[in-house]
N, CA, C and O atoms as a GROMACS GRO file, in nm:
protein
  428
    1UNK      N    1   5.329  -6.772   5.780
    1UNK     CA    2   5.309  -6.637   5.729
    1UNK      C    3   5.180  -6.577   5.783
    1UNK      O    4   5.174  -6.459   5.818
    2UNK      N    5   5.076  -6.659   5.791
    2UNK     CA    6   4.947  -6.612   5.841
    2UNK      C    7   4.958  -6.566   5.987
    2UNK      O    8   4.897  -6.467   6.027
    3UNK      N    9   5.038  -6.640   6.064
    3UNK     CA   10   5.056  -6.605   6.206
    3UNK      C   11   5.126  -6.471   6.220
    3UNK      O   12   5.093  -6.393   6.310
    4UNK      N   13   5.222  -6.443   6.135
    4UNK     CA   14   5.294  -6.315   6.140
    4UNK      C   15   5.199  -6.200   6.108
    4UNK      O   16   5.204  -6.096   6.173
    5UNK      N   17   5.115  -6.216   6.009
    5UNK     CA   18   5.019  -6.111   5.972
    5UNK      C   19   4.922  -6.086   6.087
    5UNK      O   20   4.891  -5.971   6.119
    6UNK      N   21   4.875  -6.192   6.148
    6UNK     CA   22   4.784  -6.178   6.263
    6UNK      C   23   4.856  -6.108   6.377
    6UNK      O   24   4.799  -6.020   6.442
    7UNK      N   25   4.980  -6.147   6.403
    7UNK     CA   26   5.058  -6.085   6.510
    7UNK      C   27   5.080  -5.936   6.484
    7UNK      O   28   5.067  -5.854   6.575
    8UNK      N   29   5.112  -5.901   6.360
    8UNK     CA   30   5.131  -5.760   6.325
    8UNK      C   31   5.000  -5.683   6.344
    8UNK      O   32   5.001  -5.572   6.396
    9UNK      N   33   4.890  -5.741   6.302
    9UNK     CA   34   4.760  -5.678   6.319
    9UNK      C   35   4.732  -5.653   6.467
    9UNK      O   36   4.686  -5.545   6.504
   10UNK      N   37   4.758  -5.752   6.550
   10UNK     CA   38   4.734  -5.738   6.695
   10UNK      C   39   4.823  -5.628   6.753
   10UNK      O   40   4.776  -5.549   6.835
   11UNK      N   41   4.949  -5.623   6.713
   11UNK     CA   42   5.040  -5.520   6.763
   11UNK      C   43   4.993  -5.380   6.722
   11UNK      O   44   4.996  -5.288   6.804
   12UNK      N   45   4.950  -5.363   6.597
   12UNK     CA   46   4.898  -5.234   6.553
   12UNK      C   47   4.772  -5.197   6.631
   12UNK      O   48   4.754  -5.081   6.669
   13UNK      N   49   4.687  -5.292   6.654
   13UNK     CA   50   4.564  -5.269   6.729
   13UNK      C   51   4.595  -5.225   6.872
   13UNK      O   52   4.536  -5.129   6.921
   14UNK      N   53   4.687  -5.295   6.937
   14UNK     CA   54   4.724  -5.260   7.074
   14UNK      C   55   4.791  -5.122   7.080
   14UNK      O   56   4.767  -5.045   7.174
   15UNK      N   57   4.873  -5.092   6.983
   15UNK     CA   58   4.939  -4.961   6.979
   15UNK      C   59   4.836  -4.850   6.963
   15UNK      O   60   4.846  -4.746   7.028
   16UNK      N   61   4.737  -4.872   6.877
   16UNK     CA   62   4.632  -4.770   6.858
   16UNK      C   63   4.551  -4.752   6.985
   16UNK      O   64   4.516  -4.639   7.020
   17UNK      N   65   4.521  -4.860   7.053
   17UNK     CA   66   4.444  -4.851   7.178
   17UNK      C   67   4.522  -4.779   7.286
   17UNK      O   68   4.465  -4.698   7.360
   18UNK      N   69   4.650  -4.807   7.296
   18UNK     CA   70   4.729  -4.744   7.402
   18UNK      C   71   4.746  -4.595   7.376
   18UNK      O   72   4.751  -4.517   7.472
   19UNK      N   73   4.754  -4.553   7.252
   19UNK     CA   74   4.765  -4.410   7.222
   19UNK      C   75   4.638  -4.336   7.262
   19UNK      O   76   4.647  -4.228   7.320
   20UNK      N   77   4.522  -4.393   7.233
   20UNK     CA   78   4.398  -4.325   7.268
   20UNK      C   79   4.378  -4.322   7.419
   20UNK      O   80   4.314  -4.230   7.470
   21UNK      N   81   4.431  -4.420   7.491
   21UNK     CA   82   4.417  -4.421   7.637
   21UNK      C   83   4.512  -4.325   7.704
   21UNK      O   84   4.490  -4.287   7.819
   22UNK      N   85   4.620  -4.284   7.635
   22UNK     CA   86   4.716  -4.192   7.694
   22UNK      C   87   4.673  -4.048   7.680
   22UNK      O   88   4.736  -3.960   7.739
   23UNK      N   89   4.568  -4.021   7.606
   23UNK     CA   90   4.519  -3.885   7.592
   23UNK      C   91   4.458  -3.842   7.724
   23UNK      O   92   4.366  -3.906   7.776
   24UNK      N   93   4.511  -3.733   7.778
   24UNK     CA   94   4.462  -3.686   7.908
   24UNK      C   95   4.377  -3.563   7.889
   24UNK      O   96   4.405  -3.477   7.805
   25UNK      N   97   4.272  -3.555   7.968
   25UNK     CA   98   4.188  -3.438   7.966
   25UNK      C   99   4.256  -3.327   8.044
   25UNK      O  100   4.326  -3.353   8.142
   26UNK      N  101   4.238  -3.205   7.999
   26UNK     CA  102   4.292  -3.092   8.073
   26UNK      C  103   4.202  -3.067   8.194
   26UNK      O  104   4.082  -3.042   8.181
   27UNK      N  105   4.262  -3.073   8.312
   27UNK     CA  106   4.187  -3.048   8.434
   27UNK      C  107   4.236  -2.915   8.490
   27UNK      O  108   4.353  -2.900   8.527
   28UNK      N  109   4.147  -2.822   8.497
   28UNK     CA  110   4.183  -2.691   8.548
   28UNK      C  111   4.174  -2.691   8.701
   28UNK      O  112   4.080  -2.745   8.758
   29UNK      N  113   4.272  -2.630   8.764
   29UNK     CA  114   4.265  -2.624   8.910
   29UNK      C  115   4.149  -2.535   8.953
   29UNK      O  116   4.132  -2.425   8.901
   30UNK      N  117   4.072  -2.583   9.047
   30UNK     CA  118   3.958  -2.506   9.095
   30UNK      C  119   3.974  -2.471   9.241
   30UNK      O  120   3.878  -2.430   9.306
   31UNK      N  121   4.095  -2.486   9.295
   31UNK     CA  122   4.123  -2.455   9.434
   31UNK      C  123   4.227  -2.344   9.441
   31UNK      O  124   4.328  -2.347   9.370
   32UNK      N  125   4.201  -2.246   9.527
   32UNK     CA  126   4.297  -2.139   9.552
   32UNK      C  127   4.342  -2.153   9.696
   32UNK      O  128   4.261  -2.153   9.789
   33UNK      N  129   4.472  -2.164   9.714
   33UNK     CA  130   4.532  -2.178   9.846
   33UNK      C  131   4.562  -2.039   9.902
   33UNK      O  132   4.616  -1.954   9.833
   34UNK      N  133   4.526  -2.018  10.027
   34UNK     CA  134   4.560  -1.893  10.095
   34UNK      C  135   4.671  -1.926  10.194
   34UNK      O  136   4.648  -1.997  10.292
   35UNK      N  137   4.792  -1.874  10.166
   35UNK     CA  138   4.906  -1.903  10.251
   35UNK      C  139   5.010  -1.795  10.234
   35UNK      O  140   5.028  -1.740  10.125
   36UNK      N  141   5.080  -1.764  10.344
   36UNK     CA  142   5.182  -1.659  10.342
   36UNK      C  143   5.126  -1.526  10.293
   36UNK      O  144   5.191  -1.453  10.220
   37UNK      N  145   5.003  -1.498  10.334
   37UNK     CA  146   4.934  -1.373  10.300
   37UNK      C  147   4.928  -1.351  10.149
   37UNK      O  148   4.954  -1.242  10.099
   38UNK      N  149   4.892  -1.459  10.078
   38UNK     CA  150   4.877  -1.451   9.932
   38UNK      C  151   4.776  -1.555   9.886
   38UNK      O  152   4.757  -1.658   9.950
   39UNK      N  153   4.710  -1.526   9.772
   39UNK     CA  154   4.624  -1.620   9.705
   39UNK      C  155   4.709  -1.694   9.601
   39UNK      O  156   4.780  -1.630   9.522
   40UNK      N  157   4.703  -1.827   9.600
   40UNK     CA  158   4.783  -1.903   9.506
   40UNK      C  159   4.699  -2.013   9.442
   40UNK      O  160   4.654  -2.104   9.512
   41UNK      N  161   4.677  -2.007   9.311
   41UNK     CA  162   4.727  -1.905   9.220
   41UNK      C  163   4.649  -1.774   9.238
   41UNK      O  164   4.534  -1.774   9.284
   42UNK      N  165   4.713  -1.665   9.203
   42UNK     CA  166   4.647  -1.535   9.218
   42UNK      C  167   4.548  -1.510   9.105
   42UNK      O  168   4.459  -1.426   9.117
   43UNK      N  169   4.565  -1.583   8.995
   43UNK     CA  170   4.470  -1.573   8.882
   43UNK      C  171   4.434  -1.714   8.838
   43UNK      O  172   4.520  -1.800   8.823
   44UNK      N  173   4.305  -1.735   8.818
   44UNK     CA  174   4.256  -1.868   8.780
   44UNK      C  175   4.155  -1.852   8.667
   44UNK      O  176   4.070  -1.762   8.672
   45UNK      N  177   4.163  -1.938   8.566
   45UNK     CA  178   4.069  -1.936   8.454
   45UNK      C  179   3.983  -2.061   8.461
   45UNK      O  180   4.034  -2.173   8.471
   46UNK      N  181   3.851  -2.041   8.457
   46UNK     CA  182   3.757  -2.152   8.470
   46UNK      C  183   3.648  -2.140   8.365
   46UNK      O  184   3.643  -2.042   8.290
   47UNK      N  185   3.561  -2.238   8.360
   47UNK     CA  186   3.444  -2.234   8.272
   47UNK      C  187   3.323  -2.185   8.349
   47UNK      O  188   3.317  -2.201   8.471
   48UNK      N  189   3.227  -2.125   8.281
   48UNK     CA  190   3.105  -2.082   8.349
   48UNK      C  191   3.038  -2.206   8.409
   48UNK      O  192   3.033  -2.312   8.347
   49UNK      N  193   2.987  -2.190   8.530
   49UNK     CA  194   2.927  -2.300   8.602
   49UNK      C  195   3.022  -2.370   8.698
   49UNK      O  196   2.978  -2.451   8.781
   50UNK      N  197   3.152  -2.340   8.688
   50UNK     CA  198   3.250  -2.401   8.778
   50UNK      C  199   3.247  -2.336   8.916
   50UNK      O  200   3.209  -2.219   8.931
   51UNK      N  201   3.287  -2.413   9.016
   51UNK     CA  202   3.296  -2.364   9.153
   51UNK      C  203   3.442  -2.355   9.193
   51UNK      O  204   3.519  -2.450   9.172
   52UNK      N  205   3.481  -2.242   9.248
   52UNK     CA  206   3.616  -2.223   9.300
   52UNK      C  207   3.610  -2.237   9.451
   52UNK      O  208   3.517  -2.188   9.516
   53UNK      N  209   3.710  -2.305   9.507
   53UNK     CA  210   3.720  -2.322   9.652
   53UNK      C  211   3.848  -2.254   9.699
   53UNK      O  212   3.957  -2.283   9.649
   54UNK      N  213   3.834  -2.163   9.794
   54UNK     CA  214   3.948  -2.100   9.858
   54UNK      C  215   3.966  -2.168   9.994
   54UNK      O  216   3.869  -2.184  10.068
   55UNK      N  217   4.090  -2.207  10.026
   55UNK     CA  218   4.118  -2.272  10.154
   55UNK      C  219   4.221  -2.188  10.228
   55UNK      O  220   4.329  -2.160  10.176
   56UNK      N  221   4.187  -2.148  10.351
   56UNK     CA  222   4.278  -2.067  10.432
   56UNK      C  223   4.376  -2.157  10.505
   56UNK      O  224   4.339  -2.229  10.598
   57UNK      N  225   4.502  -2.153  10.463
   57UNK     CA  226   4.610  -2.227  10.529
   57UNK      C  227   4.704  -2.134  10.605
   57UNK      O  228   4.815  -2.174  10.640
   58UNK      N  229   4.660  -2.012  10.630
   58UNK     CA  230   4.736  -1.916  10.711
   58UNK      C  231   4.684  -1.921  10.854
   58UNK      O  232   4.572  -1.964  10.880
   59UNK      N  233   4.768  -1.875  10.947
   59UNK     CA  234   4.723  -1.863  11.085
   59UNK      C  235   4.631  -1.744  11.103
   59UNK      O  236   4.552  -1.739  11.197
   60UNK      N  237   4.642  -1.647  11.013
   60UNK     CA  238   4.561  -1.524  11.022
   60UNK      C  239   4.427  -1.544  10.951
   60UNK      O  240   4.417  -1.621  10.856
   61UNK      N  241   4.325  -1.474  10.997
   61UNK     CA  242   4.197  -1.476  10.925
   61UNK      C  243   4.206  -1.393  10.797
   61UNK      O  244   4.285  -1.300  10.788
   62UNK      N  245   4.123  -1.429  10.698
   62UNK     CA  246   4.119  -1.359  10.570
   62UNK      C  247   3.976  -1.350  10.521
   62UNK      O  248   3.886  -1.414  10.575
   63UNK      N  249   3.957  -1.270  10.416
   63UNK     CA  250   3.829  -1.267  10.344
   63UNK      C  251   3.859  -1.285  10.196
   63UNK      O  252   3.970  -1.259  10.149
   64UNK      N  253   3.758  -1.329  10.123
   64UNK     CA  254   3.762  -1.330   9.977
   64UNK      C  255   3.646  -1.241   9.936
   64UNK      O  256   3.530  -1.282   9.940
   65UNK      N  257   3.678  -1.120   9.896
   65UNK     CA  258   3.576  -1.019   9.874
   65UNK      C  259   3.583  -0.964   9.733
   65UNK      O  260   3.684  -0.905   9.693
   66UNK      N  261   3.476  -0.983   9.658
   66UNK     CA  262   3.464  -0.928   9.524
   66UNK      C  263   3.338  -0.845   9.516
   66UNK      O  264   3.266  -0.831   9.615
   67UNK      N  265   3.310  -0.789   9.399
   67UNK     CA  266   3.189  -0.708   9.382
   67UNK      C  267   3.062  -0.791   9.399
   67UNK      O  268   2.961  -0.739   9.445
   68UNK      N  269   3.067  -0.920   9.362
   68UNK     CA  270   2.945  -1.001   9.365
   68UNK      C  271   2.952  -1.119   9.463
   68UNK      O  272   2.862  -1.204   9.464
   69UNK      N  273   3.057  -1.126   9.543
   69UNK     CA  274   3.068  -1.233   9.642
   69UNK      C  275   3.156  -1.189   9.758
   69UNK      O  276   3.244  -1.104   9.742
   70UNK      N  277   3.130  -1.246   9.875
   70UNK     CA  278   3.207  -1.214   9.996
   70UNK      C  279   3.202  -1.333  10.090
   70UNK      O  280   3.094  -1.380  10.127
   71UNK      N  281   3.317  -1.380  10.129
   71UNK     CA  282   3.326  -1.496  10.217
   71UNK      C  283   3.296  -1.464  10.362
   71UNK      O  284   3.265  -1.554  10.441
   72UNK      N  285   3.306  -1.335  10.399
   72UNK     CA  286   3.311  -1.305  10.541
   72UNK      C  287   3.447  -1.352  10.591
   72UNK      O  288   3.533  -1.389  10.511
   73UNK      N  289   3.467  -1.352  10.720
   73UNK     CA  290   3.596  -1.393  10.777
   73UNK      C  291   3.609  -1.544  10.777
   73UNK      O  292   3.522  -1.615  10.828
   74UNK      N  293   3.718  -1.594  10.719
   74UNK     CA  294   3.746  -1.737  10.728
   74UNK      C  295   3.880  -1.755  10.801
   74UNK      O  296   3.978  -1.687  10.771
   75UNK      N  297   3.881  -1.846  10.895
   75UNK     CA  298   4.000  -1.872  10.977
   75UNK      C  299   4.078  -1.989  10.921
   75UNK      O  300   4.038  -2.050  10.822
   76UNK      N  301   4.190  -2.019  10.984
   76UNK     CA  302   4.276  -2.130  10.943
   76UNK      C  303   4.195  -2.258  10.932
   76UNK      O  304   4.119  -2.294  11.022
   77UNK      N  305   4.213  -2.327  10.819
   77UNK     CA  306   4.145  -2.455  10.796
   77UNK      C  307   4.006  -2.442  10.738
   77UNK      O  308   3.946  -2.543  10.699
   78UNK      N  309   3.952  -2.323  10.733
   78UNK     CA  310   3.819  -2.304  10.677
   78UNK      C  311   3.829  -2.278  10.527
   78UNK      O  312   3.935  -2.241  10.475
   79UNK      N  313   3.716  -2.297  10.459
   79UNK     CA  314   3.713  -2.273  10.315
   79UNK      C  315   3.589  -2.195  10.277
   79UNK      O  316   3.492  -2.187  10.352
   80UNK      N  317   3.596  -2.138  10.159
   80UNK     CA  318   3.485  -2.063  10.100
   80UNK      C  319   3.470  -2.110   9.956
   80UNK      O  320   3.569  -2.126   9.885
   81UNK      N  321   3.346  -2.133   9.915
   81UNK     CA  322   3.317  -2.177   9.777
   81UNK      C  323   3.228  -2.075   9.709
   81UNK      O  324   3.140  -2.016   9.771
   82UNK      N  325   3.253  -2.054   9.581
   82UNK     CA  326   3.167  -1.968   9.501
   82UNK      C  327   3.156  -2.025   9.360
   82UNK      O  328   3.257  -2.059   9.298
   83UNK      N  329   3.032  -2.035   9.310
   83UNK     CA  330   3.008  -2.083   9.175
   83UNK      C  331   2.989  -1.963   9.084
   83UNK      O  332   2.912  -1.872   9.115
   84UNK      N  333   3.061  -1.964   8.972
   84UNK     CA  334   3.058  -1.853   8.877
   84UNK      C  335   2.976  -1.895   8.755
   84UNK      O  336   3.019  -1.979   8.676
   85UNK      N  337   2.859  -1.836   8.740
   85UNK     CA  338   2.768  -1.872   8.630
   85UNK      C  339   2.791  -1.786   8.506
   85UNK      O  340   2.774  -1.833   8.393
   86UNK      N  341   2.828  -1.661   8.526
   86UNK     CA  342   2.840  -1.567   8.414
   86UNK      C  343   2.985  -1.550   8.370
   86UNK      O  344   3.076  -1.544   8.453
   87UNK      N  345   3.007  -1.544   8.240
   87UNK     CA  346   3.140  -1.518   8.187
   87UNK      C  347   3.184  -1.378   8.226
   87UNK      O  348   3.103  -1.286   8.238
   88UNK      N  349   3.314  -1.363   8.246
   88UNK     CA  350   3.368  -1.233   8.280
   88UNK      C  351   3.491  -1.245   8.369
   88UNK      O  352   3.538  -1.356   8.396
   89UNK      N  353   3.542  -1.132   8.413
   89UNK     CA  354   3.658  -1.127   8.501
   89UNK      C  355   3.613  -1.076   8.636
   89UNK      O  356   3.550  -0.971   8.647
   90UNK      N  357   3.646  -1.152   8.740
   90UNK     CA  358   3.605  -1.121   8.877
   90UNK      C  359   3.730  -1.098   8.962
   90UNK      O  360   3.803  -1.192   8.994
   91UNK      N  361   3.753  -0.973   8.996
   91UNK     CA  362   3.866  -0.942   9.082
   91UNK      C  363   3.820  -0.947   9.227
   91UNK      O  364   3.706  -0.916   9.258
   92UNK      N  365   3.911  -0.988   9.315
   92UNK     CA  366   3.878  -0.997   9.458
   92UNK      C  367   4.001  -0.963   9.541
   92UNK      O  368   4.112  -0.954   9.490
   93UNK      N  369   3.978  -0.944   9.670
   93UNK     CA  370   4.085  -0.907   9.762
   93UNK      C  371   4.050  -0.956   9.902
   93UNK      O  372   3.942  -1.009   9.926
   94UNK      N  373   4.144  -0.939   9.994
   94UNK     CA  374   4.120  -0.965  10.136
   94UNK      C  375   4.095  -0.831  10.204
   94UNK      O  376   4.176  -0.739  10.189
   95UNK      N  377   3.985  -0.820  10.277
   95UNK     CA  378   3.953  -0.694  10.345
   95UNK      C  379   4.054  -0.659  10.454
   95UNK      O  380   4.069  -0.542  10.488
   96UNK      N  381   4.122  -0.758  10.510
   96UNK     CA  382   4.217  -0.734  10.619
   96UNK      C  383   4.357  -0.702  10.570
   96UNK      O  384   4.434  -0.637  10.640
   97UNK      N  385   4.390  -0.747  10.450
   97UNK     CA  386   4.527  -0.734  10.399
   97UNK      C  387   4.521  -0.684  10.254
   97UNK      O  388   4.501  -0.762  10.162
   98UNK      N  389   4.537  -0.555  10.236
   98UNK     CA  390   4.514  -0.491  10.106
   98UNK      C  391   4.608  -0.540   9.996
   98UNK      O  392   4.578  -0.524   9.878
   99UNK      N  393   4.721  -0.599  10.031
   99UNK     CA  394   4.813  -0.648   9.929
   99UNK      C  395   4.768  -0.782   9.870
   99UNK      O  396   4.820  -0.827   9.768
  100UNK      N  397   4.670  -0.846   9.934
  100UNK     CA  398   4.621  -0.975   9.886
  100UNK      C  399   4.512  -0.953   9.782
  100UNK      O  400   4.401  -0.910   9.813
  101UNK      N  401   4.546  -0.986   9.657
  101UNK     CA  402   4.451  -0.965   9.547
  101UNK      C  403   4.451  -1.088   9.457
  101UNK      O  404   4.552  -1.158   9.445
  102UNK      N  405   4.337  -1.111   9.394
  102UNK     CA  406   4.327  -1.224   9.302
  102UNK      C  407   4.226  -1.196   9.193
  102UNK      O  408   4.156  -1.095   9.193
  103UNK      N  409   4.219  -1.290   9.099
  103UNK     CA  410   4.130  -1.272   8.984
  103UNK      C  411   4.081  -1.408   8.937
  103UNK      O  412   4.159  -1.503   8.926
  104UNK      N  413   3.950  -1.416   8.910
  104UNK     CA  414   3.890  -1.534   8.849
  104UNK      C  415   3.841  -1.491   8.710
  104UNK      O  416   3.763  -1.396   8.697
  105UNK      N  417   3.887  -1.561   8.608
  105UNK     CA  418   3.845  -1.535   8.472
  105UNK      C  419   3.752  -1.650   8.431
  105UNK      O  420   3.792  -1.767   8.432
  106UNK      N  421   3.629  -1.616   8.396
  106UNK     CA  422   3.530  -1.716   8.360
  106UNK      C  423   3.508  -1.712   8.210
  106UNK      O  424   3.470  -1.609   8.155
  107UNK      N  425   3.533  -1.825   8.146
  107UNK     CA  426   3.518  -1.831   7.998
  107UNK      C  427   3.387  -1.896   7.960
  107UNK      O  428   3.357  -1.910   7.841
   0.00000   0.00000   0.00000
């Protein structure tokens, strides 16, 4: 009887440990892909202090241009990084392709 109680205790202990280990942290994507003349995702929500990386996977050059940041021209395979310290909504676009628009929301 004692062995069964110990075994049940061990099983409950292992079950509790496995549940806490299965809890996953929410990881927000911090990369924006530039492809097919679009920003993907076109809207991203991050925390203040986070850095967003845009990667140009198009054959055409692009820019990431907002009121407070500008990548200049980035070609295929190049990237641009910007760290957002202040909360708010930051809209941006590509200077070469007016239909390319995006938004970073900083919480």
